[in-house]
GUGU-589232 format. One record per atom (N, C-alpha, C): x, y, z; atom name; residue number from 1; residue in one letter. Coordinates in Angstrom, 2 decimals. Last residue first. Layout:
<atoms>
      xx      yy      zz  a   k r
       X       Y       Z CA NUM a
...
</atoms>
This chain:
<atoms>
      xx      yy      zz  a   k r
  -18.83   23.14  -32.87  N 147 g
  -18.84   23.92  -34.08 CA 147 g
  -18.79   25.42  -33.71  C 147 g
  -19.22   21.74  -30.54  N 146 y
  -17.92   22.20  -30.81 CA 146 y
  -17.76   23.08  -32.02  C 146 y
  -22.04   21.25  -30.85  N 145 f
  -21.53   21.85  -29.65 CA 145 f
  -20.12   22.48  -29.86  C 145 f
  -22.21   19.93  -33.30  N 144 e
  -22.91   21.25  -33.09 CA 144 e
  -22.29   21.99  -31.91  C 144 e
  -20.86   17.62  -32.73  N 143 y
  -20.38   18.51  -33.82 CA 143 y
  -20.97   19.91  -33.62  C 143 y
  -22.39   16.38  -30.65  N 142 i
  -21.02   16.93  -30.35 CA 142 i
  -20.50   17.81  -31.47  C 142 i
  -25.85   17.52  -31.04  N 141 g
  -24.74   16.54  -30.92 CA 141 g
  -23.40   17.22  -30.73  C 141 g
  -27.87   19.23  -31.54  N 140 g
  -27.52   19.07  -30.16 CA 140 g
  -26.39   18.16  -29.97  C 140 g
  -28.80   17.32  -34.36  N 139 p
  -28.99   18.55  -33.60 CA 139 p
  -28.67   18.29  -32.11  C 139 p
  -26.17   14.99  -35.28  N 138 a
  -27.59   15.34  -35.07 CA 138 a
  -27.66   16.57  -34.25  C 138 a
  -23.63   14.16  -35.48  N 137 a
  -23.99   15.34  -36.21 CA 137 a
  -25.41   15.71  -36.05  C 137 a
  -23.38   11.77  -34.10  N 136 p
  -22.83   12.95  -33.42 CA 136 p
  -23.14   14.29  -34.18  C 136 p
  -25.76    9.53  -33.64  N 135 d
  -25.32   10.45  -34.73 CA 135 d
  -24.70   11.69  -34.12  C 135 d
  -25.85    6.21  -32.82  N 134 v
  -25.70    7.51  -32.30 CA 134 v
  -25.10    8.43  -33.37  C 134 v
  -27.96    3.39  -32.86  N 133 k
  -27.03    4.27  -33.65 CA 133 k
  -26.99    5.64  -32.97  C 133 k
  -28.16    0.69  -30.69  N 132 k
  -28.64    2.05  -31.10 CA 132 k
  -27.61    2.77  -31.81  C 132 k
  -27.08   -1.67  -29.60  N 131 g
  -27.38   -1.59  -31.07 CA 131 g
  -27.95   -0.25  -31.49  C 131 g
  -26.17   -1.69  -27.13  N 130 r
  -27.47   -2.38  -27.33 CA 130 r
  -27.93   -2.25  -28.80  C 130 r
  -23.93   -0.15  -27.29  N 129 l
  -23.75   -1.61  -27.12 CA 129 l
  -25.08   -2.40  -27.29  C 129 l
  -25.28    2.34  -27.40  N 128 v
  -24.57    1.81  -28.59 CA 128 v
  -24.34    0.31  -28.51  C 128 v
  -26.20    2.45  -24.76  N 127 e
  -27.17    2.37  -25.85 CA 127 e
  -26.50    1.87  -27.14  C 127 e
  -23.76    2.65  -23.45  N 126 i
  -24.63    1.56  -23.12 CA 126 i
  -25.59    1.37  -24.28  C 126 i
  -22.77    5.12  -24.40  N 125 i
  -22.06    3.90  -24.68 CA 125 i
  -22.95    2.65  -24.47  C 125 i
  -23.86    7.62  -23.85  N 124 s
  -24.50    6.79  -24.88 CA 124 s
  -23.85    5.43  -25.11  C 124 s
  -22.27    8.99  -22.18  N 123 s
  -23.44    8.38  -21.59 CA 123 s
  -24.22    7.51  -22.56  C 123 s
  -20.43   10.13  -23.94  N 122 g
  -20.00    9.05  -23.10 CA 122 g
  -21.22    8.33  -22.46  C 122 g
  -22.04   12.11  -25.11  N 121 a
  -21.49   11.04  -25.90 CA 121 a
  -21.10    9.89  -25.05  C 121 a
  -22.55   13.69  -22.89  N 120 t
  -23.69   13.05  -23.59 CA 120 t
  -23.15   11.87  -24.48  C 120 t
  -20.02   14.46  -22.22  N 119 w
  -20.79   13.69  -21.22 CA 119 w
  -21.94   13.01  -21.89  C 119 w
  -19.41   15.92  -24.52  N 118 m
  -18.64   14.73  -24.22 CA 118 m
  -19.39   13.84  -23.16  C 118 m
  -21.21   18.05  -24.31  N 117 a
  -21.24   17.18  -25.42 CA 117 a
  -20.52   15.86  -25.19  C 117 a
  -20.56   19.38  -21.79  N 116 p
  -21.84   18.65  -21.99 CA 116 p
  -21.79   17.67  -23.14  C 116 p
  -16.97   18.94  -21.15  N 115 g
  -18.20   19.72  -21.41 CA 115 g
  -19.35   18.79  -21.71  C 115 g
  -14.52   17.79  -20.90  N 114 l
  -15.54   17.57  -19.82 CA 114 l
  -16.81   18.34  -19.94  C 114 l
  -13.05   18.40  -23.11  N 113 w
  -13.26   17.03  -22.81 CA 113 w
  -14.36   16.77  -21.76  C 113 w
  -12.99   21.25  -22.99  N 112 g
  -13.41   20.46  -24.16 CA 112 g
  -13.83   19.09  -23.85  C 112 g
  -12.19   22.02  -20.43  N 111 g
  -13.40   22.57  -21.01 CA 111 g
  -13.93   21.77  -22.21  C 111 g
   -9.79   20.55  -20.26  N 110 a
  -10.88   20.33  -19.32 CA 110 a
  -12.23   20.84  -19.87  C 110 a
   -8.32   21.75  -22.27  N 109 m
   -8.64   20.36  -22.38 CA 109 m
   -9.84   20.03  -21.41  C 109 m
   -7.93   24.26  -21.15  N 108 g
   -8.73   24.07  -22.36 CA 108 g
   -9.24   22.70  -22.59  C 108 g
   -6.35   23.45  -18.86  N 107 s
   -7.57   24.24  -18.74 CA 107 s
   -8.49   24.07  -19.98  C 107 s
   -3.92   22.38  -18.83  N 106 a
   -5.00   21.42  -19.13 CA 106 a
   -6.30   22.11  -19.08  C 106 a
   -0.79   23.68  -19.76  N 105 s
   -2.12   23.88  -19.27 CA 105 s
   -3.11   22.91  -19.74  C 105 s
    2.05   23.79  -19.58  N 104 r
    1.33   22.55  -19.93 CA 104 r
   -0.04   22.63  -19.44  C 104 r
    2.56   26.37  -18.71  N 103 a
    3.19   25.84  -19.91 CA 103 a
    2.49   24.61  -20.43  C 103 a
   -0.36   28.25  -17.71  N 102 a
    0.66   27.19  -17.44 CA 102 a
    1.28   26.71  -18.76  C 102 a
   -2.40   30.03  -17.97  N 101 d
   -1.03   30.50  -18.47 CA 101 d
    0.08   29.45  -18.23  C 101 d
   -4.59   28.89  -16.85  N 100 t
   -4.60   29.14  -18.25 CA 100 t
   -3.25   29.53  -18.79  C 100 t
   -4.17   26.16  -14.67  N  99 r
   -3.98   27.61  -14.88 CA  99 r
   -3.97   27.84  -16.39  C  99 r
   -4.13   23.50  -14.28  N  98 l
   -5.36   24.08  -14.66 CA  98 l
   -5.27   25.59  -14.89  C  98 l
   -1.66   22.89  -13.18  N  97 l
   -1.94   22.50  -14.64 CA  97 l
   -3.26   23.02  -15.15  C  97 l
   -1.92   23.46  -10.53  N  96 e
   -1.18   24.40  -11.36 CA  96 e
   -1.41   24.13  -12.86  C  96 e
   -3.02   21.15   -9.41  N  95 g
   -3.92   22.29   -9.69 CA  95 g
   -3.24   23.30  -10.62  C  95 g
   -0.61   19.75   -9.04  N  94 t
   -1.60   19.28  -10.02 CA  94 t
   -2.55   20.42  -10.41  C  94 t
    0.61   21.28   -7.11  N  93 s
    1.30   21.15   -8.42 CA  93 s
    0.38   20.61   -9.48  C  93 s
   -2.11   23.11   -5.69  N  92 t
   -1.10   22.06   -5.62 CA  92 t
   -0.37   22.07   -7.02  C  92 t
   -2.99   26.42   -4.53  N  91 l
   -2.86   25.40   -5.57 CA  91 l
   -1.85   24.37   -5.27  C  91 l
   -4.79   26.93   -1.45  N  90 a
   -3.65   27.21   -2.35 CA  90 a
   -3.58   26.12   -3.44  C  90 a
   -7.18   28.44    0.68  N  89 y
   -6.84   27.43   -0.26 CA  89 y
   -5.66   27.89   -1.18  C  89 y
   -7.50   28.88    4.21  N  88 r
   -7.20   29.42    2.83 CA  88 r
   -6.78   28.28    1.99  C  88 r
   -7.88   28.15    6.83  N  87 g
   -9.00   28.06    5.91 CA  87 g
   -8.76   28.62    4.55  C  87 g
   -5.72   28.08    8.41  N  86 a
   -6.41   29.35    8.47 CA  86 a
   -7.66   29.34    7.51  C  86 a
   -4.48   25.73    7.76  N  85 d
   -5.11   25.83    9.05 CA  85 d
   -5.97   27.13    9.21  C  85 d
   -5.17   25.27    4.20  N  84 d
   -4.26   25.48    5.35 CA  84 d
   -5.14   25.63    6.69  C  84 d
   -5.90   23.02    1.65  N  83 r
   -6.45   24.03    2.63 CA  83 r
   -5.52   24.12    3.84  C  83 r
   -4.98   22.69   -1.75  N  82 r
   -4.83   22.28   -0.38 CA  82 r
   -5.33   23.40    0.53  C  82 r
   -6.17   21.45   -4.92  N  81 v
   -5.82   22.54   -3.99 CA  81 v
   -5.57   21.88   -2.67  C  81 v
   -6.20   19.02   -6.13  N  80 l
   -6.03   20.21   -7.00 CA  80 l
   -5.66   21.41   -6.21  C  80 l
   -6.74   16.61   -4.75  N  79 q
   -5.36   17.20   -4.72 CA  79 q
   -5.14   18.25   -5.79  C  79 q
   -9.17   15.67   -4.21  N  78 y
   -8.61   15.26   -5.45 CA  78 y
   -7.26   15.92   -5.72  C  78 y
   -9.66   17.02   -1.86  N  77 v
   -9.54   15.54   -1.81 CA  77 v
   -8.90   15.02   -3.09  C  77 v
   -9.77   19.58   -2.84  N  76 s
   -8.65   19.24   -2.00 CA  76 s
   -8.50   17.74   -1.84  C  76 s
  -12.14   19.45   -4.27  N  75 a
  -10.88   19.66   -5.03 CA  75 a
   -9.64   19.37   -4.18  C  75 a
  -13.91   19.30   -2.13  N  74 a
  -13.74   18.12   -3.01 CA  74 a
  -12.42   18.23   -3.82  C  74 a
  -13.57   21.80   -1.18  N  73 a
  -13.26   20.73   -0.28 CA  73 a
  -13.07   19.46   -1.12  C  73 a
  -14.45   23.25   -3.45  N  72 l
  -12.99   23.32   -3.05 CA  72 l
  -12.64   22.28   -2.08  C  72 l
  -17.12   22.63   -3.28  N  71 v
  -16.36   22.22   -4.43 CA  71 v
  -14.84   22.24   -4.11  C  71 v
  -17.80   23.88   -0.84  N  70 r
  -17.94   22.46   -1.01 CA  70 r
  -17.14   21.92   -2.18  C  70 r
  -17.32   26.55   -1.58  N  69 g
  -16.56   25.90   -0.48 CA  69 g
  -16.61   24.42   -0.46  C  69 g
  -19.17   26.93   -3.53  N  68 l
  -17.77   26.92   -3.93 CA  68 l
  -16.97   26.28   -2.83  C  68 l
  -21.48   26.98   -1.94  N  67 a
  -21.30   25.92   -2.96 CA  67 a
  -19.84   25.80   -3.34  C  67 a
  -20.92   29.23   -0.36  N  66 d
  -21.16   27.93    0.27 CA  66 d
  -20.94   26.79   -0.77  C  66 d
  -20.61   31.31   -2.24  N  65 a
  -19.54   30.97   -1.38 CA  65 a
  -19.73   29.59   -0.78  C  65 a
  -21.31   31.32   -5.68  N  64 d
  -21.95   31.13   -4.34 CA  64 d
  -20.88   30.60   -3.38  C  64 d
  -19.07   33.38   -7.62  N  63 a
  -19.69   32.11   -7.34 CA  63 a
  -20.42   32.25   -5.95  C  63 a
  -17.39   35.33   -8.76  N  62 g
  -18.83   35.42   -8.92 CA  62 g
  -19.53   34.13   -8.64  C  62 g
  -14.72   35.37   -8.17  N  61 v
  -15.09   34.73   -9.39 CA  61 v
  -16.61   34.76   -9.60  C  61 v
  -14.47   36.88   -5.80  N  60 a
  -13.65   37.25   -6.96 CA  60 a
  -14.15   36.60   -8.23  C  60 a
  -16.18   35.54   -4.03  N  59 q
  -16.43   36.92   -4.41 CA  59 q
  -15.71   37.31   -5.67  C  59 q
  -14.88   33.02   -3.96  N  58 a
  -16.22   33.13   -4.51 CA  58 a
  -16.59   34.57   -4.91  C  58 a
  -12.45   33.75   -2.71  N  57 i
  -12.48   33.21   -4.07 CA  57 i
  -13.82   33.40   -4.71  C  57 i
  -13.38   34.59   -0.21  N  56 e
  -12.64   35.52   -1.03 CA  56 e
  -12.63   35.06   -2.53  C  56 e
  -14.56   32.13    0.67  N  55 g
  -15.38   33.36    0.57 CA  55 g
  -14.70   34.40   -0.40  C  55 g
  -12.35   30.45    0.84  N  54 a
  -13.48   30.16   -0.15 CA  54 a
  -14.38   31.36   -0.35  C  54 a
   -9.30   32.45    1.00  N  53 t
  -10.44   31.65    1.62 CA  53 t
  -11.42   31.34    0.56  C  53 t
   -6.24   31.95   -0.66  N  52 r
   -7.41   32.74   -0.34 CA  52 r
   -8.46   31.82    0.31  C  52 r
   -2.71   32.18   -1.58  N  51 p
   -3.84   31.50   -0.96 CA  51 p
   -5.03   32.52   -0.60  C  51 p
   -1.69   33.68   -4.79  N  50 g
   -1.51   33.31   -3.37 CA  50 g
   -2.81   32.76   -2.76  C  50 g
   -1.89   33.97   -7.47  N  49 a
   -1.38   35.15   -6.70 CA  49 a
   -1.18   34.79   -5.21  C  49 a
   -3.06   31.63   -8.25  N  48 a
   -1.61   31.87   -8.59 CA  48 a
   -1.02   33.03   -7.86  C  48 a
   -5.71   31.77   -7.72  N  47 l
   -4.81   31.31   -6.63 CA  47 l
   -3.35   31.42   -7.02  C  47 l
   -6.66   32.60  -10.23  N  46 l
   -6.81   33.46   -9.05 CA  46 l
   -5.83   33.03   -7.98  C  46 l
   -6.15   30.33  -11.78  N  45 d
   -5.56   31.61  -12.12 CA  45 d
   -5.53   32.57  -10.97  C  45 d
   -7.81   28.42  -10.44  N  44 p
   -6.34   28.27  -10.47 CA  44 p
   -5.64   29.57  -10.84  C  44 p
  -10.43   29.55  -10.87  N  43 v
   -9.83   29.45   -9.50 CA  43 v
   -8.33   29.30   -9.58  C  43 v
  -12.02   29.87  -13.12  N  42 g
  -10.77   30.57  -13.02 CA  42 g
  -10.03   30.52  -11.68  C  42 g
  -14.29   28.46  -13.55  N  41 f
  -14.42   29.61  -12.73 CA  41 f
  -13.09   30.38  -12.51  C  41 f
  -13.25   26.34  -15.04  N  40 r
  -14.17   27.27  -15.66 CA  40 r
  -14.34   28.57  -14.82  C  40 r
  -11.72   24.94  -13.02  N  39 a
  -11.10   25.57  -14.25 CA  39 a
  -11.99   26.63  -14.84  C  39 a
  -13.71   24.10  -11.24  N  38 v
  -12.57   24.87  -10.79 CA  38 v
  -11.90   25.62  -11.96  C  38 v
  -15.32   22.59  -13.03  N  37 a
  -15.80   23.74  -12.29 CA  37 a
  -14.70   24.67  -11.82  C  37 a
  -13.47   20.52  -13.82  N  36 l
  -14.14   21.41  -14.78 CA  36 l
  -14.58   22.68  -14.11  C  36 l
  -12.92   19.29  -11.38  N  35 a
  -11.88   19.87  -12.12 CA  35 a
  -12.44   20.88  -13.11  C  35 a
  -15.56   18.42  -10.79  N  34 v
  -14.88   19.29   -9.88 CA  34 v
  -13.76   20.02  -10.58  C  34 v
  -15.97   16.66  -12.88  N  33 q
  -16.82   17.80  -12.76 CA  33 q
  -16.22   18.85  -11.80  C  33 q
  -14.03   14.67  -12.42  N  32 a
  -14.00   15.44  -13.67 CA  32 a
  -14.82   16.70  -13.56  C  32 a
  -14.85   13.60   -9.96  N  31 m
  -13.50   14.21  -10.10 CA  31 m
  -13.48   15.12  -11.27  C  31 m
  -17.35   12.62  -10.58  N  30 m
  -17.25   13.73   -9.72 CA  30 m
  -15.89   14.42   -9.80  C  30 m
  -16.57   10.61  -12.49  N  29 l
  -17.54   11.64  -12.85 CA  29 l
  -17.40   12.84  -11.92  C  29 l
  -14.77    8.93  -11.01  N  28 g
  -14.29    9.74  -12.15 CA  28 g
  -15.25   10.89  -12.48  C  28 g
  -15.36    7.14   -9.15  N  27 e
  -15.41    8.55   -8.69 CA  27 e
  -15.05    9.46   -9.82  C  27 e
  -14.84    4.79  -10.47  N  26 l
  -16.20    5.12  -10.07 CA  26 l
  -16.39    6.51   -9.62  C  26 l
  -12.01    5.02  -10.69  N  25 m
  -12.86    4.93  -11.90 CA  25 m
  -14.38    5.29  -11.62  C  25 m
  -11.30    4.97   -8.03  N  24 r
  -10.94    6.15   -8.85 CA  24 r
  -11.83    6.15  -10.10  C  24 r
  -12.08    2.35   -7.42  N  23 a
  -12.73    3.50   -6.76 CA  23 a
  -12.49    4.81   -7.54  C  23 a
  -10.37    0.82   -8.93  N  22 i
  -11.81    0.85   -9.26 CA  22 i
  -12.51    2.01   -8.67  C  22 i
   -7.88    1.49   -7.58  N  21 r
   -8.14    1.71   -9.04 CA  21 r
   -9.54    1.78   -9.48  C  21 r
   -8.42    0.73   -4.89  N  20 y
   -8.10    2.13   -5.20 CA  20 y
   -8.34    2.40   -6.67  C  20 y
   -8.79   -2.02   -5.19  N  19 a
   -9.94   -1.16   -4.75 CA  19 a
   -9.66    0.28   -5.06  C  19 a
   -6.14   -2.69   -5.95  N  18 e
   -7.28   -2.91   -6.88 CA  18 e
   -8.51   -2.13   -6.50  C  18 e
   -4.75   -1.91   -3.59  N  17 e
   -4.46   -1.22   -4.88 CA  17 e
   -5.66   -1.50   -5.94  C  17 e
   -6.71   -1.53   -0.59  N  16 g
   -5.83   -2.29   -1.51 CA  16 g
   -5.77   -1.60   -2.84  C  16 g
  -10.04   -1.39    0.85  N  15 g
   -8.67   -0.95    0.65 CA  15 g
   -7.93   -1.87   -0.31  C  15 g
  -12.75   -1.98    1.10  N  14 g
  -11.81   -2.64    1.95 CA  14 g
  -10.38   -2.38    1.66  C  14 g
  -14.67   -0.50   -0.14  N  13 l
  -14.31   -1.76   -0.82 CA  13 l
  -13.26   -2.53    0.01  C  13 l
  -14.81    1.75    1.37  N  12 m
  -15.97    0.89    1.35 CA  12 m
  -15.70   -0.48    0.81  C  12 m
  -12.33    2.84    0.64  N  11 t
  -12.60    2.40    2.01 CA  11 t
  -13.72    1.45    2.11  C  11 t
  -12.89    3.48   -1.97  N  10 e
  -11.90    2.48   -1.70 CA  10 e
  -12.03    1.93   -0.30  C  10 e
  -14.78    5.50   -1.66  N   9 h
  -15.16    4.21   -2.26 CA   9 h
  -14.17    3.13   -1.96  C   9 h
  -13.11    7.50   -0.47  N   8 l
  -14.35    6.99    0.18 CA   8 l
  -14.69    5.63   -0.34  C   8 l
   -9.63    6.74   -0.85  N   7 t
  -10.84    7.39   -1.24 CA   7 t
  -12.03    6.77   -0.47  C   7 t
   -6.74    7.24    1.25  N   6 m
   -7.73    6.38    0.69 CA   6 m
   -8.97    7.21    0.27  C   6 m
   -3.74    8.95    0.49  N   5 d
   -4.98    8.89    1.20 CA   5 d
   -5.93    7.89    0.48  C   5 d
   -0.52    7.28    0.06  N   4 r
   -1.60    8.16   -0.34 CA   4 r
   -2.82    8.03    0.56  C   4 r
    1.58    5.54    0.42  N   3 d
    1.31    6.45    1.45 CA   3 d
    0.27    7.49    1.12  C   3 d
    0.54    2.20   -0.79  N   2 s
    1.33    3.47   -0.85 CA   2 s
    0.94    4.40    0.33  C   2 s
    0.81   -1.14   -0.01  N   1 m
   -0.02   -0.02   -0.01 CA   1 m
    0.85    1.23   -0.03  C   1 m
</atoms>
């Protein structure tokens, strides 16, 4: 076992590397949406100037302070940010990759890969396996979204 923190789902599965891997897969939806929300609201760019409280961040980015506080708590579990004893959030090296000015920025990738069109396409996999044809060029499809 490594020295990393266990996830909630991994704990429910009894721990171990296999449980960790499947837990991360099952938590992927939430992890992705937290990363997308943090990136879309510009939190990484704001925190580049230094640590701030959830309330300060919310005011700066135009978000609800309570809701953003919960998203930041999740982002800390996913190691995008860390919270200090004073309740201020700072970027981690992983969160740095969501800055728009980072040399290896994943901010645009988050917006493209985690947007509604990709979620819709991904949620169609079960239907495709049942034989349903999915037309990405249909109205509201992925081509329209990214067009």
